[in-house]
VOMARGU-929933 format. One record per residue: x, y, z of N, C-alpha, C in turn. Coordinates in steps of 0.2 Angstrom, whole numbers, padded with zeros to 4 digits, always signed. Example, Ala and Ser with C-alpha at 12.3 -4.5 7.8 and 13.67 -1.06 7.14 Angstrom:
+0066-0028+0039+0062-0022+0039+0066-0016+0039/+0064-0011+0035+0068-0005+0036+0064+0000+0039/
//
This chain:
+0003+0329+0172-0001+0324+0165+0006+0319+0166/+0012+0319+0162+0017+0316+0158+0014+0308+0163/+0014+0309+0170+0015+0305+0174+0007+0300+0174/+0002+0303+0172-0002+0302+0171-0002+0297+0164/+0001+0299+0158+0002+0296+0153+0009+0291+0151/+0011+0293+0156+0019+0284+0160+0013+0278+0161/+0008+0280+0167+0005+0275+0171-0001+0272+0165/-0004+0276+0162-0006+0274+0154-0005+0270+0152/+0002+0271+0148+0006+0268+0145+0008+0262+0147/+0009+0261+0153+0012+0255+0157+0006+0251+0160/+0001+0253+0159-0005+0249+0162-0007+0246+0155/-0005+0246+0150-0010+0246+0143-0001+0239+0141/+0002+0242+0142+0008+0235+0139+0008+0230+0147/+0006+0231+0151+0005+0225+0157-0002+0223+0156/-0007+0225+0150-0013+0221+0149-0012+0217+0144/-0008+0222+0140-0006+0216+0134-0002+0211+0134/+0002+0213+0139+0005+0206+0142+0002+0199+0144/-0002+0203+0147-0005+0197+0151-0010+0193+0147/-0014+0199+0142-0017+0195+0138-0015+0189+0133/-0009+0192+0132-0005+0186+0125-0003+0182+0129/+0000+0181+0135+0001+0175+0139-0006+0171+0140/-0011+0175+0140-0017+0169+0143-0021+0168+0134/-0019+0171+0129-0023+0168+0122-0022+0160+0121/-0025+0158+0120-0029+0151+0117-0025+0150+0110/-0020+0146+0110-0016+0144+0103-0020+0139+0099/-0018+0136+0093-0022+0129+0091-0020+0123+0094/-0023+0120+0094-0021+0114+0098-0017+0108+0093/-0012+0107+0094-0008+0102+0090-0011+0098+0088/-0009+0094+0081-0011+0090+0078-0009+0082+0083/-0012+0078+0082-0010+0073+0086-0006+0067+0082/-0001+0065+0082+0002+0061+0078-0002+0056+0077/-0004+0052+0083-0007+0047+0079-0010+0048+0076/-0016+0053+0078-0022+0053+0073-0020+0054+0067/-0014+0059+0064-0012+0059+0057-0012+0053+0052/-0009+0047+0057-0008+0043+0055-0014+0039+0053/-0019+0037+0056-0024+0036+0053-0029+0041+0051/-0029+0041+0046-0032+0045+0041-0038+0042+0036/-0043+0042+0038-0046+0037+0034-0050+0040+0029/-0050+0048+0027-0053+0053+0024-0052+0049+0015/-0047+0045+0014-0044+0044+0008-0043+0035+0005/-0044+0032-0001-0045+0027-0002-0037+0023-0003/-0036+0018-0003-0029+0016-0005-0030+0011-0012/-0026+0011-0015-0026+0006-0023-0021+0003-0024/-0021-0002-0028-0014-0006-0028-0016-0008-0035/-0010-0008-0040-0010-0009-0047-0004-0014-0049/-0008-0021-0052-0003-0025-0053-0005-0027-0060/+0003-0031-0065+0000-0031-0071+0003-0039-0072/-0002-0043-0072-0003-0050-0074+0000-0053-0082/+0006-0058-0082+0007-0061-0089+0006-0067-0088/+0005-0070-0094+0002-0075-0095+0003-0079-0103/+0008-0085-0104+0009-0087-0111+0005-0095-0111/+0001-0096-0118-0002-0102-0117+0003-0108-0120/+0002-0114-0117+0006-0117-0118+0005-0120-0125/+0011-0124-0128+0011-0127-0135+0008-0133-0137/+0004-0134-0132+0000-0143-0134-0009-0139-0134/-0010-0135-0137-0018-0132-0135-0020-0136-0143/-0027-0137-0141-0030-0141-0148-0032-0135-0152/-0034-0130-0149-0035-0123-0153-0034-0117-0152/-0031-0113-0158-0032-0106-0155-0035-0102-0150/-0040-0104-0149-0046-0101-0143-0043-0103-0137/-0042-0111-0138-0040-0111-0130-0033-0109-0129/-0028-0107-0134-0023-0105-0130-0027-0098-0128/-0029-0095-0130-0030-0088-0129-0032-0089-0122/-0037-0092-0119-0041-0093-0114-0038-0097-0109/-0032-0101-0109-0026-0101-0106-0021-0097-0102/-0020-0092-0110-0015-0087-0108-0018-0082-0105/-0025-0081-0105-0030-0074-0100-0029-0077-0094/-0030-0085-0093-0032-0087-0087-0024-0086-0081/-0022-0088-0086-0013-0089-0083-0011-0080-0081/-0013-0076-0086-0013-0071-0083-0015-0067-0078/-0022-0068-0077-0028-0066-0070-0023-0071-0066/-0020-0077-0066-0018-0079-0058-0013-0076-0056/-0008-0073-0063-0005-0071-0060-0004-0064-0056/-0008-0061-0060-0011-0054-0056-0014-0055-0049/-0018-0061-0047-0019-0060-0042-0014-0063-0034/-0009-0068-0038-0003-0070-0035-0001-0063-0033/+0000-0057-0038+0004-0051-0036+0001-0046-0031/-0005-0047-0032-0010-0043-0026-0009-0046-0019/-0008-0053-0020-0008-0055-0015-0001-0053-0009/+0002-0055-0014+0009-0054-0011+0011-0045-0010/+0008-0042-0012+0005-0035-0009+0002-0034-0004/-0002-0034-0005-0008-0035+0002-0003-0039+0008/-0003-0046+0008-0001-0049+0015+0006-0052+0013/+0011-0048+0007+0016-0051+0009+0018-0057+0009/+0026-0060+0007+0028-0066+0005+0031-0070+0011/+0030-0077+0011+0033-0079+0017+0038-0084+0013/+0047-0084+0016+0052-0085+0013+0054-0091+0017/+0055-0098+0015+0060-0103+0019+0065-0104+0013/+0072-0106+0017+0078-0106+0013+0080-0112+0018/+0084-0116+0016+0089-0121+0017+0093-0121+0013/+0102-0121+0018+0109-0123+0013+0110-0128+0016/+0115-0131+0014+0118-0138+0015+0127-0134+0013/+0129-0136+0019+0138-0134+0018+0141-0140+0017/+0146-0143+0014+0148-0150+0014+0155-0151+0014/+0161-0149+0018+0169-0148+0017+0170-0142+0014/+0166-0137+0017+0167-0129+0016+0165-0126+0010/+0161-0130+0006+0159-0129+0000+0152-0130+0000/+0147-0124-0002+0141-0125-0002+0139-0130-0008/+0134-0135-0005+0131-0142-0011+0125-0140-0013/+0122-0137-0006+0114-0137-0012+0111-0129-0009/+0106-0127-0011+0104-0120-0010+0098-0120-0012/+0092-0121-0006+0084-0121-0008+0082-0115-0005/+0078-0110-0010+0073-0107-0008+0065-0107-0010/+0062-0106-0005+0055-0108-0006+0053-0102-0004/+0046-0099-0010+0044-0092-0009+0037-0095-0007/+0032-0093-0002+0023-0094-0003+0020-0088-0001/+0014-0089-0006+0008-0082-0002+0002-0087-0002/+0000-0084+0004-0006-0085+0007-0010-0081+0008/-0015-0078+0003-0019-0072+0005-0026-0075+0003/-0032-0068+0002-0039-0071+0000-0038-0061-0004/-0040-0065-0010-0041-0056-0013-0050-0053-0015/-0051-0052-0014-0058-0051-0015-0058-0044-0020/-0063-0043-0024-0065-0039-0026-0060-0033-0033/-0057-0037-0035-0052-0036-0038-0053-0035-0045/-0053-0029-0049-0057-0027-0054-0048-0029-0060/-0051-0034-0066-0047-0031-0072-0049-0023-0076/-0044-0021-0076-0045-0014-0078-0044-0014-0087/-0041-0019-0088-0036-0017-0098-0034-0027-0096/-0035-0027-0102-0032-0034-0105-0029-0033-0114/-0022-0034-0115-0020-0037-0119-0017-0042-0124/-0016-0044-0129-0014-0047-0131-0009-0047-0137/-0003-0050-0137+0001-0047-0140+0007-0051-0142/+0010-0055-0148+0015-0060-0147+0015-0066-0144/+0007-0066-0144+0006-0073-0138+0007-0073-0131/+0009-0066-0129+0008-0065-0122+0003-0060-0120/+0000-0064-0116-0010-0060-0115-0004-0055-0107/-0009-0051-0105-0008-0046-0101-0012-0043-0098/-0015-0044-0095-0019-0040-0087-0017-0034-0082/-0020-0029-0084-0021-0024-0080-0025-0024-0072/-0025-0026-0066-0029-0028-0061-0028-0023-0054/-0032-0021-0054-0032-0016-0046-0040-0017-0044/-0038-0016-0034-0039-0016-0030-0041-0011-0026/-0046-0007-0023-0047-0004-0021-0051-0002-0016/-0049+0001-0010-0053+0000-0003-0050+0005+0000/-0055+0006+0006-0056+0012+0010-0050+0011+0015/-0049+0019+0017-0042+0017+0021-0043+0015+0028/-0051+0016+0029-0052+0013+0035-0054+0006+0036/-0054+0003+0029-0055-0004+0029-0047-0008+0028/-0043-0004+0026-0037-0006+0024-0034-0007+0031/-0036-0003+0037-0031-0002+0042-0037-0007+0048/-0041-0010+0045-0045-0014+0049-0040-0021+0048/-0037-0023+0039-0037-0028+0038-0028-0029+0041/-0025-0023+0039-0015-0024+0039-0013-0022+0043/-0015-0018+0047-0014-0012+0052-0012-0016+0058/-0006-0020+0059-0003-0022+0065+0006-0021+0067/
//
C-alpha cells in the first residue's frame, strides 16, 4: 500500500510539474505599442501678454491693440511649443575679443483651433490664456518624427 501511495504522489508531482511548465503566461506588453497610446488627448496651454502703444486715438483702440498683441503672443508661444524654435547665431571675433554677437530666433508654424479660454486687462497689460487640445493620434500624425 505504501508503494502505491508513493507512486501516486510521484505521479501527481510529475503532472503538476508538467502542467506548470506548459501554462500560458499573459503576453508581455510591447514597449512600442505603449509609446503609441492613442486613448487620450494632449493639451497645451500658454499665456500671451500685450500692452497698448502710447500713441493711440482712444482708450478703446488701446485695449483693442493690447488684446491683439496678447493673442499674437499666445499664437507665437503655441507655435514654439508645437513646432520648436529655429536659432541662427553669428559671432565675430577680432584681436582675440568678441566684436559682434547676433542671435536670431524664428518660429514657422501653422496653429489651428486654438481657443482663448480667459482674458484679463489689468494696469494696461492684456493677458489671454490660450489652449489647444488634440487627440494623441492626431498629435502623432503631425509631430512624431
